[in-house]
N, C-alpha and C positions, 0 to 999 in steps of 0.2 A: 517332705522329708519327714518323720518324725523322730524326735530329738532320743527320745528314750529307746527305741529302737536301733538308730545310730550307735548311741550308747553300748547298747549289747553287742554290736558290731565289734567295736570298739574294742571290748571287754572277751571276744573270745579267744585272741589271739594269749590272752593271760591273764592274771586278778592287776588291776590297776587302782589308784586312788584319784579320787576327785579332781586333785589339781592337775593330773598327769592326763585326765579324760579330756578336760576342759581343752588344754592345749593341743592334743591331738586331734580333738574338733575343729579345734581352729584352724589347724595346720592344713587339715583334709577339706575341710569345708565352710569354714567360717570366714572365708576372706570378706565378703560384706556385711555378715553379720556375724561376730564371732560372741560367743554364748558368756552368760554372765555367771558366775560362778553360784548365784545362787538358783539359775535355772539348772546347773548341774545338782548340786546339791538336793533340791527338789525332787527332779527326776529318779535320780538314785534312789531317795527315800520310797518314793510309790514302786518301783521298780522290786526294793529290797519288799514293801509290806506286801507286793503281789508273788513274792516266790521266784521273780525272773531273774534275781540275784543275790548272794550273802554274801554278809561282811565275812574274809580270808586274812585276819590279821592288822596289826597298828603297828604303821612304821612313826620314829620320830622323825619331825621335821622342824623348819626354821622357827617355827612358829606353834602351835598346837597339834597334838599327835596327828597322825593321818589315819583312817581307816582307807582299809584295802577291799576292794569289792571286786566277786569274780561272778560268771554268770552260772545257774545253773541248768540242769537237766531243759526243765521248764523254760528257763529263757533261749535255749540254743532252737527248742521248738516253736517258739515266740518268732522266735529271728528267722528260722529257716520257712516259717509259713509269708513270711512281712516278704521277705527276700522273694521266695516264688510267685506272688501273688503278684498281677500287674495290677498297674497305677490307673487309676480312671482316666481315658482322655478327657481332657477339661475344654467341653467346647466353644465357651465363652459367648454362650447366646446372650447374657448380662453385661455388655459392655460401659464401660462409664463415658466412654469414645464417643461410643455409638449415640447415646443419652445427650452427650453436649452438642450435636452434630445436628438430632432431631429439633431440643431445644431452641437452639440457635437459630433454626428454620422457625420455627413456630414465633419466636420473638423478633422475627425482622433482623437477626444480627449477622453477623458473617460468617456461614459456614466454612469457607473456604478459611476465611483467617484463621480458624482453629483446627483447619487439617494441616495448613500452613507450619502452624507454630509446633504443633504435635510431630509435623515432618521432619523437624529442624531439631528440635529433642531427641527424635528418635535418632537419626544421623550423628548428633555427636554423643548418644550413650555409643552406635556401633562402633566410632572411631576410638571411643576410650576402649572400647574390650579388642577390638583390633591389637590397639597397645599393647594391652597386656597379656591378651593370646602371643603374641611377638618372643615377649620378655619370660615368657611362664613354660612350665615343665609339661609334658604329654595332657597331666592331670588338670590342670588348669586350661591349657588348651580345647579340650576335649569340653568344659561346662562354657566356656564362650563360646564356642560355637554351638552351644544348644542354644544357649541366649541370642546368641548374633540371628540363629536359624528363626527363631520366633517375633525377634526384630525386623527382620528380610520379610518374614509375612505379614505384619503389620502393617510393613511400608505398603505392600500391596495393596492391603485393603484400604487404606487411606489413597491410593492413586484412584482405585473404582471406584471410590467410595464420591471422591470428590468429580469425577467423569459422571459420576448419574446422578449427582445434588440437584440440577433440575427438576429432574424426573421425583425426587424424593420431596422435595417441597412441594411438588403436585398433591404427592400421595399425603402427607402431613398435614399441610395446611389448611385444606379443604375442610 
């Protein structure tokens, strides 16, 4: 997810200042990775330079005055293009875990141990996500489901790889 397009989407509802955008982003998308204020303001600066947002006034604040930003026609067009373009499916053909398994086999280390440790880490993450999902609203439930489905696929791969370790060892060690 690109921060710039997400901020454009948040601005489509109406003008906001950077402080408000950061909080809206964090509330909806930043549970695990909140934005830094510097990211918000540098992104707004690029959007302004590229004509995708414009300044729409200044508000007094508790500290410095706050510039309000509004999405432009070009920004709406950019957002529409991004929203309607499918994301590239990530095939994960260069996977760090696969690399670790092969290197373990090449160095006569226990690939089974690597897979077991990874399985434990995945199961721990799945328990935490399930707990978060149970306590969350629908938006949180959906993002947790997305992560859980990916972790389940990883677990299936871990099991399949464990079952094929002897054959893989024969292929990579020769």
